[in-house]
N, C-alpha and C positions, 0 to 999 in steps of 0.2 A: 032406361036410366032416368032417374028423377033428378031434376035440378033443384039445388037448395034455394030456399027462399032468399030474396034480396037481403033481408035483415040479418040472416045468419051469415051470409058472405061478408058483410061489413064487420061483423063482430070478429070473424076469423082474421081478417086483414089487420084489424087493430091489435089483436093479440100477437100476431107475428111481428108486427112493427115494434111493439113494446119489448118483445124478447130480443130482437136484434139490437135495440138501443141499450138494453141492459148488458148484453154481452160486450158491446163496444166499450161501455163505461167501465166494466170490470177489467178489461184489457188495459185501458188507459190508466186506471188507478194503479195496477200492478207495475206498469212502466214507470209512473211518477214516483212510486214509493220503493223502487228497487235500490238496495244498498250493497256496498262492497266492503270487505275487511282487508285493510292494507297495513303494511309495516312501515312506519315513518321513523327515520333516523336523522336527528338534528345534532351535528357535531359529535356524533358517536352515541348520543342518548336515544335509545330505541323505545318507541311506544307503538301499540296496536290501535288503529283508528277505524271506526265504522263510518263510512262516508257515502254520501249520495253523489259525490262528484264523479264525473265521467272521465276527467283528464287529471294529469298530475297537477297542472296549474290550479284546477278547481279544488283539489284536495288541499293544496297549500294555502289557497285563499280562505277556504273554510276553516282552517286551523289558525288563521290570523297571523301567518308568518309573512313578514315583509322582507323582500329580497332586494339587494343592491347589485350594482354592476360587477362587483368582484366576488359575489356569492356563486356557488356552484350547486346545480341540482341535477340529479340523475334518477330516472330517465328525463328526457326533455319535458318542458312544461306542457307541450301539446300531446304527449303520449297518453293513450287510453289506459285506464286502470281497470283492474278486475280483482276478484278475490285472490289474495296472496301476493299482490304487487308490492315490491319493496322500493320505497322512495328514500333517497339519501339527500340531505341538505347539509352543505358545508359553507359556513359563513367565511367571507374574506376578512383577513386581519392585516393591518399595516405593520410592516416589519422594517425598522431602520437598523442597518448594520454598519458599524464603524470599525474597520479593520486597520489597525496601526494609524489611525487618524484619517483614513480615507472613508467617506460616508457614502452609502448607497441605500435607496429605498425600494421596497418590494411589497407585493401583496401575496399572502399565503393563506391556505385553508387549514394548515396544520395547527394542532392544539398544543404541541410541545416544541421546545427549542430544537431538539435533535431532528425531528421530522421537518421542521421549517427550514433548517439549513440544508437538508437533503433536497427539498423542493426547489431551492434557489441555486443548488449545485455548488455549495461551498464545502470544501473539505478542510477542516481546521484541526487536524490531529496535532496534539502537543501544544495547542494554543491555550491561553488563559481567556475565559469568558467572564463577563461581568455578572452572569447568573449561571445557575447550574444547567447542565445540558438537559436534565430531566424536568426543568421548570416548564410551567404551562405558558401558553400565549393566549391572553384574553382577547375578547372581541375588540377592545379598544386599542390593541396592538402592543408592541414591545420595542424598546430601543436597546439594542445589544451592542456592547463594546467588546472588541476582540483584540488581543495582543498576540502576535505570532512569534514563534521561536526565532532567535537571531544568534549569529555566531560572533563572539568577541574574543580578543586576545588581551589579557590583563597583565600589565607590568606594574607591580606595586612596590614602592620603596627600593627600587634597584634590584629586586629579586628576578629570578628567571621568568620568562613569559609563560603564562598559563592560558590554555585555550578552553573555552567553555561555551555552552549554549544557554541563553537566557530568554525568558519571556518578558521582555522589557521594550519600551519605546525610546528611552533616552539613556544617555551615559549615566545620569544620576540614578535612574531606576535599576540599571544593570549593576552598579556598585552596591546599592541597597540589597538587591537579590543575592549578591555574592557575599554579603556581610562585610564589605570594605567601608570603613568609616573614614571620613575626611573632615578636617577642621578648616578654619578660615585661613590658616597659614599654608596648608598644603596646596600644591599646584596640580591641576588635573588637565590633561590634554587628550582629546578635544574637550571643550567646555562641557560642564554638567548638563546644559540644556540641549546639547547636540543630539539630533535624531540618529538612531542606529540604522545602518544600511541593511536592508533585507537581502540584497543580492550577494554581498561579500562581507567577510569578517571586518569588524571595527576594532582597531588597536587602541586601547585605553591605557594611558600612562599616568600613574599617580606618583608624584615626587613628594616624599615626606619632608616637610620644612619645619625646622625648629629654630625659634628666635629667642636668645637668652641674653641677659645683661651680666657683665663681669666687671668688678671694681678692683682697681689696683691702687692701693693706699701708699702714701708717702713716696710717690715717684720723685726722684731727685730733679731739681732744677739747677743746672750748673751756674756758678758765678762767672763773671767776666773780670778782666783786669783793666783798670783805668789809670792813665798816667797824667800827672799834673806837673807843671814847671815849678822848679825850686830855685829861685834866684840866689839863694844863699849857698848852694852847692855848686861845685865846679862841673863844667860840661862833661858828660859821660858818666857822672856819678848817679847811681840810682839807689833809692832807699825805700823799703817796704813800709809805708805809713800805716796801712791797715790791711790785715789779713782777710782774705775772702772766705766766705762761708756759703755752702750750697743751700738753696731753698728746697721746698717740697710742694707737692700737690697731689690730690686724689683724682684719679681718672676713671670714668665709666665708659666701657666699650659695649656696643651691641654686636653680638656674634650671630651670624646666620649659617645654619647647617642644612645641607640638602642631602637626604639619604645618609645621614651620619657624617658627612664630610664638610669641613669648614670652607665656605665659599666667599664670605665677606666679613670684614672686621672694621667697624666704624667707631670713631671717638664721638660720643654723644653728650658728655658732660664733664666739666672740670670744676672741682670744688676744693675747699680746704687749702687754698693757696697760701703758702708762706714764701715771701719774696727772698731771693738770695741776697747776700751782702757782697758787693763787688770789692775785689782787692784794689787798693790804692797805692800806686808806686810814684814816688817823687823823683823827678829827673832834673839834675842840676843844669842850670843855664849860665852860671857865672863863668866868665872867661878865665881860663887858667893863666897864671903868670908865665912869663917866658922861662923856658927851662934853663936851669943852671948848666954850666959846662959839664960835659960828661966826664966823670972821673975815670981814672984808669980802670979798665975792666977787672973786676975782682974775680978771683978763682971761683969756679962753680961750687955752690954749696955742697957740702958733703951730704950724701943721702941720709935722711933722718928716718929711721925705722922705729916704730913703736912696738913696745912689748906689753902695752897696757891690755887690760881685759874688758874694757867697756864695749858696748854695742858698736860705738863709732870705730873703735880699734878693729873689731871683727869685720866691719864693713870696709875699712881701709885696707885690711889684709886681702879681702876679696877683690877690691877695685884696683889697688896699685901695689899689692904685695906689702902693704904697710909703710910705704915710702911717702912721707908727708911732703917732701920737697921735690917730688918727681915732676919733670917737664919734658915730655918726649917730643913736643912739637906737633902733636896730633890735634891740638885745640882743646885739650882737657888737662887740668892742672891739679897738683896736690894729691894728698892721700885719698880724698873722696872724689877725685876726678871731676871737678867743677868745670863747666864751660864758663868763659869769661862773662857772658851775658847773665847767666844765672847767678854767678858770684856777685856781680855788681847789683843785680835786682834785689838781692837780699842783704845788702849793706856791706859787701866786701869791697876792699880797696886794694889797688895794686894787683899783682898776680897771686892766685891762691897758693901756688907753690913757694912764694916768697914769704908767706905768713906762717905763723906758728901753728902747731897742732891745735892748740886751744882756740885760736882765732878761727881756724877752719871748722872746728866742731861747733862754735857759736853760730856761724853763718848757716851751717847745715841744720842746726836745731831750729832756726827760724824757718828755713825751707820746709822741714818736716812738719812743723806746727801749722804752717799755712796750708799745706796740701793734705793734712790729716793722716800722714803715714810716710813710709819710706819708698813711695812709688817713684821718686826721682832716680832711684837706683834699682830699676826693675829686675835686672838679672841677679844681682847679689842679694837683694832683699828676699827674692824667691828662694835662693840657695840657703839663706840663713833662716828662713821661715818668719821674716819680719812682717808686720802688718803694712799693707800698702794703701 
């Protein structure tokens, strides 16, 4: 066997070394330039990515995605990727939910209101939401207001109670939802600002209140009778010096009706006042002279019956049977049955029964004119249809 020359051996070694180095370089280059095709979903938007990253975290970093503490990535950031790996990124979103005034804050990865409510476990069937259930939830978040159904019993204007379910927070909102209008006079119990009870029905009572003004014109104001001393007349004698006359006034009343029933009537204004004219009666104060000796008693006067046809005769027939001289001792005298006080107040002297028919009619005429009618003889004037 022949051995190679030393120079030939050195050449072979150099060639072998170069071949090994080239092979190693090729292997390293292939390792450094190896890529994978992965599917990346960000909040449901899917893209296909060619990546040299070896882990999920490297892929996300290479795509420039910044993650926060509330964001969710699957698989984990440290998981190895290969061709066909599916990576899902869901960003966290702040969600503020106010249910009937009670506020709570949450983080969700859902992109719609419906899914977000499912994630936080809220079941809000029949409730009113401030946005549509299909509305989206942006990365900046969402403030959601919710009003849940509540039971109410409505009693309006005294009608029968009506039970309903409303999506309202207050008594005012419940009335608006049910189309019940109230004005400033109506009374609502409980108050309009009262919160509805979620646990049990709220009874709402609306009392319809109506306030009106009514005017009464020419309301009579009665006159009074004043007496003055008359030193020229004997004691006990009375004379009507001035007849009385009623006054008048206009009255304004405020009426309050509740559910159609009058509950209060108050006088609020007086106007157009015309003062009454008081009657004036003169009463004698002159001392009477000593009485003359009494004569022998005269026989009782014969009954005087009238057959005249005047109103006074008709009244006398009703009062005394037409006997102008009647004196039964019951305190009333003559054909028109005067009391002694009335007889004297209107200018009569002595006993009415001792005076003539004409004198009795004259006194009665003054009495009628002063009182404005035949009201001094209530029964008979009614029987005869005379004005009172």
